C-alpha positions in Angstrom: 58.9 -129.6 -54.1 61.7 -132.3 -54.6 64.0 -131.5 -57.4 64.0 -133.9 -60.4 67.7 -133.3 -61.3 69.8 -135.5 -59.0 73.2 -134.0 -59.9 76.1 -135.0 -62.1 76.6 -138.6 -62.8 78.7 -139.1 -65.8 81.4 -137.3 -67.8 82.2 -138.9 -71.3 85.5 -138.1 -73.2 85.5 -139.1 -76.9 88.8 -140.6 -78.0 90.0 -142.0 -81.3 92.1 -144.7 -79.7 90.1 -146.2 -76.8 92.9 -148.7 -75.9 95.5 -146.0 -75.5 93.0 -143.6 -73.8 92.2 -146.5 -71.3 95.9 -146.9 -70.5 96.2 -143.1 -70.1 93.4 -142.7 -67.8 94.3 -145.7 -65.6 97.5 -143.8 -64.9 95.9 -140.4 -64.7 93.1 -141.4 -62.2 95.0 -144.2 -60.7 92.2 -146.7 -60.9 91.1 -149.5 -63.2 88.0 -149.4 -65.3 84.9 -151.1 -63.9 83.5 -151.6 -67.4 85.8 -152.4 -70.3 84.5 -153.1 -73.8 85.5 -151.8 -77.3 82.6 -149.5 -77.4 82.9 -148.0 -73.9 85.2 -147.9 -71.0 83.8 -146.7 -67.6 85.7 -145.7 -64.5 84.4 -145.1 -61.1 86.1 -141.9 -59.8 85.0 -141.4 -56.2 81.4 -142.3 -57.0 81.3 -140.4 -60.3 81.5 -142.1 -63.7 84.2 -141.2 -66.3 83.4 -142.7 -69.6 85.6 -143.2 -72.6 83.7 -143.4 -76.0 85.3 -144.1 -79.4 85.1 -141.2 -81.8 86.5 -137.8 -82.8 89.1 -138.6 -85.5 90.4 -135.0 -85.4 90.9 -134.0 -81.7 92.3 -130.7 -82.7 88.8 -129.7 -84.0 87.1 -130.1 -80.6 85.2 -127.1 -79.3 85.9 -125.9 -75.9 82.3 -125.5 -74.8 82.1 -127.4 -71.7 84.6 -127.9 -68.8 84.2 -130.4 -66.0 86.2 -129.9 -62.8 87.5 -133.0 -60.8 87.9 -132.1 -57.1 91.5 -132.5 -55.8 93.3 -131.4 -52.6 96.3 -129.9 -54.2 95.6 -128.6 -57.7 99.3 -127.6 -58.3 100.6 -131.1 -57.5 98.0 -132.9 -59.5 98.4 -130.4 -62.5 102.1 -131.3 -62.6 101.5 -135.0 -62.1 99.1 -135.0 -65.1 101.6 -133.0 -67.2 104.2 -135.7 -66.3 101.8 -138.4 -67.5 101.5 -136.8 -71.0 98.6 -134.4 -70.6 99.1 -130.8 -72.1 98.7 -127.6 -70.4 95.4 -125.8 -70.8 95.0 -123.4 -68.0 97.6 -123.0 -65.2 96.6 -123.3 -61.6 94.8 -120.0 -60.6 93.2 -118.7 -57.5 89.7 -117.6 -58.7 88.6 -116.1 -55.3 89.0 -117.0 -51.6 90.7 -120.4 -51.4 89.3 -121.7 -54.7 92.0 -122.8 -57.1 91.4 -124.2 -60.6 93.5 -125.5 -63.5 93.0 -127.6 -66.5 94.9 -129.9 -68.9 94.2 -131.7 -72.2 94.4 -135.3 -72.9 96.1 -136.5 -76.0 92.6 -136.5 -77.8 91.9 -132.8 -77.0 89.6 -133.4 -74.0 89.8 -130.9 -71.3 90.3 -132.3 -67.7 89.5 -129.6 -65.1 90.9 -129.6 -61.6 89.5 -127.7 -58.7 90.1 -127.2 -55.0 87.1 -125.7 -53.4 86.8 -126.1 -49.5 83.5 -124.3 -49.7 81.8 -127.1 -51.6 80.5 -130.1 -49.8 78.7 -133.1 -51.2 75.4 -134.0 -49.6 
């Protein structure tokens, strides 16, 4: 049977200042948005979509119920670079078994940005 779920496609972060968030994420992911409107800003990050959506007036009230990890080759370097761009620490780089390393930061709107190095994971 062929699976009906095709895999992850889009991660959306809600922000209360979409203009400032767009500037922040251009620096963070080192890419320009492919879609840029007041109601949504979309980035193509290595074939996956990062979307910014207006909302969440109180970022400190966000519940940490989901965590999306973006693949990187050097978690420590990316973690430090993101902190230098204004992200706040969430979880420091940690080896979670084998060669797998994870970390996470928070953007100025309270969204968690996970980072992962996992040499065992290969895209189809």
